[in-house]
C-alpha positions in Angstrom: 10.0 4.8 -24.1 6.5 5.3 -22.5 6.4 7.9 -19.8 6.2 7.0 -16.2 2.7 8.3 -15.7 1.4 5.9 -18.4 3.3 2.9 -16.7 1.9 3.8 -13.3 -1.7 4.2 -14.7 -1.3 0.7 -16.2 -0.6 -0.8 -12.8 -4.4 -1.1 -12.3 -4.9 -2.7 -15.7 -2.5 -5.5 -15.9 -3.5 -8.9 -17.3 -3.2 -11.4 -14.5 -5.5 -14.2 -16.0 -7.8 -14.8 -18.9 -11.3 -16.3 -19.0 -11.9 -16.5 -22.7 -14.4 -19.4 -22.8 -13.5 -20.5 -26.3 -15.9 -23.2 -27.3 -14.2 -26.7 -27.5 -10.9 -25.3 -26.1 -8.6 -27.1 -23.7 -7.2 -24.6 -21.4 -3.4 -25.0 -20.1 -2.1 -22.3 -17.9 1.5 -21.8 -17.4 3.4 -19.5 -15.2 3.2 -16.6 -17.8 1.0 -17.8 -20.7 -2.6 -19.0 -21.0 -2.9 -21.5 -23.8 -6.2 -22.4 -25.5 -6.0 -25.6 -27.7 -8.6 -25.6 -30.4 -8.4 -28.3 -33.0 -4.9 -27.9 -34.7 -4.4 -24.4 -33.3 -3.0 -23.0 -30.2 -3.9 -19.6 -29.0 -1.2 -18.3 -26.7 -2.0 -15.3 -24.4 0.9 -13.7 -22.8 -0.3 -12.5 -19.6 1.5 -9.8 -17.5 2.5 -12.3 -14.9 6.2 -12.3 -14.0 7.8 -15.6 -12.4 11.3 -16.2 -10.9 12.5 -18.9 -8.5 9.8 -21.0 -10.2 7.2 -18.8 -8.6 4.7 -16.3 -10.0 5.6 -13.1 -8.2 3.0 -10.7 -9.5 2.3 -8.7 -12.6 4.1 -5.9 -14.6 2.5 -3.2 -16.7 2.7 -4.1 -20.5 4.8 -7.1 -19.9 2.7 -9.6 -21.9 2.5 -7.1 -24.8 6.4 -6.6 -24.8 7.0 -10.3 -24.6 4.6 -11.5 -27.3 5.8 -8.7 -29.7 9.4 -9.3 -29.0 8.9 -13.0 -29.7 7.1 -12.2 -32.9 10.1 -10.1 -33.8 12.6 -12.9 -33.1 10.4 -15.6 -34.9 10.5 -13.5 -38.1 14.1 -12.8 -37.7 15.1 -16.5 -37.4 12.5 -18.1 -39.7 15.4 -18.9 -42.1 17.3 -20.7 -39.5 14.5 -22.9 -38.0 10.9 -23.2 -38.6 8.5 -21.9 -35.9 4.9 -22.4 -34.9 3.5 -18.9 -35.5 0.5 -18.4 -37.7 -0.6 -14.9 -36.8 -0.3 -12.2 -34.1 -3.9 -10.7 -33.9 -3.4 -8.8 -30.6 -0.4 -7.3 -28.9 -0.5 -10.2 -26.4 -1.8 -13.0 -28.4 -0.2 -15.4 -30.9 -2.0 -18.0 -32.8 0.3 -21.0 -33.6 0.0 -24.5 -35.0 -0.5 -27.2 -32.5 2.7 -28.9 -31.5 4.0 -31.7 -29.2 6.6 -30.1 -27.0 9.8 -31.9 -26.6 10.2 -33.0 -22.9 13.6 -31.1 -22.7 14.5 -27.3 -22.6 17.4 -26.5 -24.6 19.6 -23.9 -22.7 22.4 -22.2 -24.3 25.0 -20.5 -22.2 27.9 -18.1 -23.1 29.0 -16.7 -19.8 29.9 -18.0 -16.3 26.9 -16.4 -14.3 23.7 -16.9 -12.5 22.1 -16.5 -9.1 20.0 -19.6 -9.0 20.8 -23.1 -7.7 20.8 -24.3 -11.2 23.2 -21.7 -12.6 26.6 -22.5 -14.0 28.2 -19.9 -11.6 26.6 -21.6 -8.4 28.2 -24.8 -9.4 31.5 -23.5 -10.2 31.6 -21.4 -7.0 31.3 -24.4 -5.0 34.3 -26.0 -6.8 32.7 -28.2 -9.5 34.7 -28.0 -12.8 32.2 -30.0 -14.9 28.6 -28.7 -15.8 26.2 -30.7 -17.8 29.1 -32.8 -19.2 31.2 -29.6 -20.1 34.6 -29.2 -18.5 35.4 -25.7 -17.2 38.9 -24.3 -16.6 40.2 -23.3 -13.2 40.7 -19.6 -12.5 37.7 -18.2 -14.0 35.6 -15.4 -12.3 31.9 -14.6 -12.3 30.4 -13.1 -15.4 33.5 -14.0 -17.6 32.8 -15.5 -20.9 33.0 -19.3 -21.2 35.5 -20.8 -23.6 32.7 -21.3 -26.0 28.9 -21.5 -25.9 27.5 -24.7 -24.2 24.3 -26.4 -24.2 23.0 -27.4 -20.8 19.8 -29.2 -21.3 17.1 -29.2 -18.7 14.4 -31.6 -17.7 10.8 -30.0 -17.4 9.6 -30.5 -13.9 5.9 -31.0 -13.1 4.1 -27.9 -11.8 5.5 -26.9 -8.4 8.7 -28.8 -9.1 12.1 -27.5 -10.2 13.8 -28.2 -13.4 17.0 -30.4 -13.5 20.1 -29.7 -15.6 21.6 -32.8 -17.0 24.2 -33.8 -19.6 23.0 -35.3 -22.9 24.0 -39.0 -21.9 21.9 -38.8 -18.6 18.8 -37.5 -20.5 19.2 -40.2 -23.2 19.7 -42.8 -20.5 16.5 -41.9 -18.9 14.7 -42.5 -22.2 13.3 -38.9 -21.9 14.1 -38.3 -25.5 15.7 -40.2 -28.4 19.2 -39.4 -29.6 18.2 -38.4 -33.1 15.6 -35.9 -31.9 17.9 -34.6 -29.2 20.7 -33.9 -31.6 18.5 -32.3 -34.2 17.1 -30.0 -31.6 20.5 -29.3 -30.1 21.8 -28.1 -33.6 18.8 -25.8 -33.9 19.4 -24.4 -30.4 23.2 -23.8 -31.3 22.3 -22.0 -34.5 19.7 -19.7 -32.9 22.0 -18.7 -30.1 24.8 -17.8 -32.4 22.5 -15.6 -34.6 21.0 -14.1 -31.4 24.4 -13.3 -30.1 25.3 -11.5 -33.2 22.2 -9.6 -33.6 22.5 -8.5 -29.9 26.1 -7.3 -30.4 24.8 -5.2 -33.4 22.4 -3.5 -30.9 25.1 -2.9 -28.2 23.9 -5.8 -26.0 25.3 -9.2 -25.1 23.0 -12.2 -25.3 24.3 -14.0 -22.3 22.2 -17.2 -22.1 18.8 -18.3 -23.2 16.4 -21.3 -23.3 14.6 -22.6 -26.2 11.3 -24.6 -26.2 11.1 -26.9 -29.3 8.3 -29.1 -30.4 7.2 -31.5 -33.2 4.5 -29.7 -35.4 1.2 -31.6 -35.4 -0.3 -29.5 -38.3 0.6 -26.8 -40.7 3.3 -26.4 -43.3 6.0 -27.9 -41.0 4.0 -30.9 -39.8 6.2 -33.7 -38.4 9.1 -31.4 -38.3 10.9 -29.9 -35.1 10.0 -26.2 -34.7 10.6 -23.4 -32.2 7.6 -22.8 -30.0 6.6 -20.7 -27.0 9.0 -17.7 -27.2 12.5 -16.8 -28.3 15.2 -14.4 -27.0 12.7 -12.5 -24.8 13.8 -11.0 -21.4 11.8 -13.9 -19.7 13.9 -16.6 -21.5 17.0 -14.8 -22.0 19.7 -12.8 -20.0 20.9 -9.6 -21.7 23.8 -7.3 -20.7 24.8 -3.9 -21.9 28.1 -4.3 -23.9 29.4 -0.8 -23.6 30.5 -1.0 -19.9 30.7 -4.9 -19.6 34.4 -5.2 -19.6 35.0 -2.5 -17.0 32.4 -3.7 -14.7 34.0 -7.1 -15.0 37.3 -5.9 -14.1 35.8 -4.1 -11.1 34.1 -7.2 -9.9 30.7 -5.5 -10.4 27.6 -7.1 -11.8 26.8 -6.1 -15.4 24.1 -3.8 -16.3 21.2 -6.1 -17.3 18.1 -5.8 -19.3 16.1 -8.9 -18.2 14.1 -10.0 -15.1 17.4 -10.4 -13.1 16.5 -7.0 -11.7 13.4 -8.5 -10.0 15.2 -11.7 -8.9 17.9 -9.6 -7.2 15.3 -7.3 -5.5 13.6 -10.3 -3.9 16.9 -12.0 -3.0 18.1 -8.7 -1.2 14.7 -9.0 0.8 15.7 -12.6 1.8 13.2 -14.3 -0.7 14.6 -17.0 -3.0 11.4 -19.1 -3.7 10.6 -20.7 -0.4 6.9 -20.1 0.6 4.5 -17.5 -0.9 6.1 -14.4 -2.2 5.5 -11.1 -0.7 4.1 -8.4 -3.2 6.4 -6.1 -5.2 6.2 -2.5 -4.6 4.8 -0.3 -7.3 8.3 1.3 -7.8 9.7 -2.1 -8.5 7.0 -3.0 -10.8 7.4 0.1 -12.8 11.2 -0.1 -13.0 10.8 -3.7 -14.1 8.4 -2.8 -16.7 10.6 0.1 -17.9 13.4 -2.5 -18.4 11.3 -4.8 -20.4 10.3 -2.0 -22.7 13.8 -0.8 -23.0 14.9 -4.2 -24.1 12.2 -4.3 -26.7 13.2 -1.0 -28.2 16.8 -1.7 -28.1 16.7 -5.1 -29.7 13.9 -4.4 -32.4 15.2 -0.9 -33.1 11.5 0.3 -32.9 9.6 2.3 -30.3 7.1 0.4 -28.2 3.6 1.7 -28.2 1.7 -0.1 -25.5 -2.2 -0.7 -25.8 -3.6 0.8 -22.7 -7.2 -0.6 -23.3 -8.8 -3.0 -20.8 -6.7 -6.2 -21.9 -9.4 -8.9 -21.8 -12.1 -7.0 -23.8 -9.5 -6.0 -26.2 -8.3 -9.6 -26.7 -11.8 -10.9 -27.1 -12.5 -8.4 -29.9 -9.3 -9.1 -31.7 -10.0 -12.9 -31.7 -13.6 -12.3 -32.7 -15.1 -13.7 -29.5 -18.3 -12.4 -27.9 -18.0 -10.0 -24.9 -17.7 -11.6 -21.5 -21.1 -11.7 -19.7 -21.5 -9.3 -17.0 -20.6 -10.6 -13.6 -23.1 -10.1 -10.7 
């Protein structure tokens, strides 16, 4: 684990945005990743931005490096279960991948009755609903309890500024969002990845609670025409992790499980009265450092290797690793 002085020093060197000026590139900027599309390649730069409630809240030290390297670990780990888009990882925060056409649905797998957002399975259950995305749920369950079995709760992808919508398979097919064969193939991939991820997490003393998968059809490379895993996989941004050692005791005591994901930041904002309405107020340095520490701890626990963050100024480092010219001096 990096020492706190290193984390604090990095507060002033987080990667909030990139300006790579790659010739001929189409630039698509998401909540966390800046994408540069060049020919049949996609350069994904994972910034240090953190989002929750569908809002970008600020930046965390080393977050982009942690996410990118953890995704790289899981892409290697699951390559035998499902093909993915990765070509190489030339920088701690950069992945070069084959161009893909993303599927218009996120494949969300859930193993526990939990969550704090309006789209969470617990929110629906707590207000008396006993069917979620087409899955019947038994009476008498309590928050954070395991579901009878892992369930797929697909979600539409909202336009920028909108909110995703969880819908059952039949509703998504009825809208014509995706065809049945593609949906079912992708759903099978999601189920296999989640089962493997849960098993791997258990072996590391963790519980993989839920996660979302982004899938796409490869437009180039060795898997051209096939459905492949894209974006990220089993990171603290896309997944919820709990510690297994005291989970049962905390469940019995009606306490929240100890977590290793961005739920810490969500809960901090919610405790201050912010849940996504209007512009967010800044995180304190203490919250930013603690959240960064949790991201790094998740990386080290899951991969079994220490995290060695690169403290260099991020954009010049990325330019160098991509073979780009230094940025012109700004006057």
